[in-house]
N, C-alpha and C positions, 0 to 999 in steps of 0.2 A: 444411309442412305431410309435404312428400315430396308430388309427382306419379307417378301412372302412367302408365308405358309402354305408350303407344299404337299402337304401332307395332309393338312386340313380345306385344303382346295379341293386335291383328288377325293376326298371320302366322302366329300358333299357333292362332289359328282355323281361317286359313287351311287349312290342312298336314291338320288336320282333315275339310278338309270342309266344312266349315262355308257358306263362301263358294259355290255354282258358281254359274256363271256363268246370271244371268237371261232368263227373254224379255223382249221389251220391256213387254209386259204388266205384268209383277212388280219389273222392273226399280225403280221411284221407289218402288212398294213395301216391298223389300228392303231398299235403302238406309237408311229410315227408319230398319227395326228392326235394323240396324246399327247407324245411332248410337245408338238409346233402349237397347238393350246397352250400347254404351261407359258412358253417363250413367249407365245401374244402377252395372254398377262400378266407376264414382270415385263414387259417392252412397258405394253400401258403404266403400270403401278408407280414404274419410274418414273416416264414421262412428266405424269398426277405432278408427283414432287417434286422436281425440277420446276415443273411451271409455277405449282404454289410457291416456293423459294424465289422464284421470281419478281413474279405478284407481289410478296411480299416485301423482297428489297425496294424495289418503283413504291410503295405505301410507305416508309421508314421517310423517304425522300418529302414528298407529296404531303403527308400528313405533321412534319412537323414546319411547314408552310415556308418554306426555305426561297427569300426573296431578295434579289437583288435590290441594292437603297436605290431604284430612282422612282418618278413617279407615277410613268407606264409603264409599270413589270407586268404588261404580254409583251415588249416588243426586245428586240437584241436594241443596243443605245451605246451611243460614246459619248465619254463625260469629261471637256475639256477645263486647262488647269485654271478657267475662269467659271467657272459653274455649267453654259453650257452647255445641253443634253442633246446630241443628235442624234434623231428618230433614224437607226440603220433598217428599219424590217423595210417602212415606207422608204427607204435615199434608192433613187435609181441607181443601177450601176453609169462607172463614170467619176470622175475627178470631183474630188469631196474635198472647199473652201472651209479647210478649219481657222486658214489664217498661221500666224502664228512661222511665216515662210518653209512650211509644211506642205508638202504632197504630199497626195489619200487620194488614190484608187480604190474602188467599190465593185471589182472585180468580174459579182457573181452573187446570189441573192446571200452568202454566206461566207463572202470573203473578203479580208480588211488587206491592201497592202497599201503601205509605207513606200513612197518611192526615192527616198531624199532623207537624207539625216534633217531633221528637222531642228527644235531651242529643245534645252533638256525639261522642259518642262511634265509635266507629271500626268498621264489620259485614263481613263478607267474603261474600259467595256463590263459590260453586262449582257449576258443571258438570261433570260427568265427562263422559270419551269418552263420543260418540256422544247426545248430549244437549244442548237447549238451555231460554235459559229468561230472561223476561222482567220487567224487574221497573220501575213507577213510582215517582220520587225523589218524595224531600216536598216539593220547589218544582218539579214536576208534570214532569220533563224523565224522558223514557223511555231504557231503555237493551234491544238486544234481544244477551244472552249466547249467547256462539258457545261449541260441542262444545269442550271438558279447558279452559275458560276460568276466572279470577277476577276478578270486582268489589270493592275493596274503596275505603268512603263510608261518612262519616257520616252518622247520623239525624237532624243540623240540621245546613248549612250558615254558614260565619261567617258576617259580615256584611258582608266588604269581596272572598270571592272564592267560590264554588264548587271543590273536588276531592277528583279520586276516581284509581284504579290499578288500573290495565289487567292484568293477564297473560292472553296470547292475544288474541282479538278477541272486537269489539266494535259494535255499531253504534249511536249517539245520538242521539239527536232531542231535542235542549238545547232548553227553554224561555226564552224570553227574559229578560232582565233585564240591564238598560244596568251595571248598583248594581254589580253581580257576577258580573262576567266566572266564563267555567266552564271548567276547566282540570284534565285529563285526564294525570295521568301512567302512562308506560311502564317496565318494568320499566328497559330503561339508562338511563332519568332522561330520557330524551327527554318533552321538553311540546309536549300542542296546545293553544292556547288559544280557548276561542271565548266572544260576548254569545249569540248563539242561533242556529244553523247543521242541518244532518243531515248525518254522517259515518260514518265505519266509519274501527274503528283493529282492524289484524292489528298484535300480536306478540309472535307463539310465540316458548318462548323457545330452541326446536332449528332457529330462525329467523332467519339472522345480517340479513336485508333484514326492518327496521319498515315500515310503508306505514298511510297515512294517506290516503284517497279520500274527498273531499269531491261529496257527493248536492245540494245549495242553500247558500247565503251563504258565509262570508267563514271560516275559518281560519287562526290562528298557530305555526306549527313551530317549536318548536328544535329542536334536534340536542341530545346530552348533551354532557357536557363533555369537550374532547379530551385523553387520557388527558396525563400528564406535566406 
């Protein structure tokens, strides 16, 4: 992060008359005051440095104009397999009629729950920049979708595997199922395979580095096929 030149700072303060020769009684107290001042200066500098890094990280995402592929980019939305778009930001809590024999409930302003195994048709959940959303899939897996991201998934998983597709960033708490491994496909065709674990996937389109952060359990990461 960089370091403060404490010697230069001390010299400057000394030139400004801050450090006069103390009396014997005051000497110890003033040296403690000097040390405390330097510690405070160091803390302020480090905080500003970290703050600048965080702000620049946010700007990187905003400046690249990452937006979900939907008409209303300011709302969380669910696109059904037939192209119909449900604006979840303006939908009240309660059951949502999306057809296809699926029972879906918006349990809060930021949570969607699938209450039964519906059809195998793919659906896509979009979050705009600045908003997050959580979805509980039909198998019990929970996914926290970060800002400017999308998650494509079926209402009912196949008998031999559970597969979803992520653009952007999402945190997963996968429901254990030894017969059906859970697979997360990223936009660059990287693949994360798990049986039941907690992990985070970051695969924003404007970031060349895709990352998988494991919090609990184990995962198998397969890189994208090499070109040529």
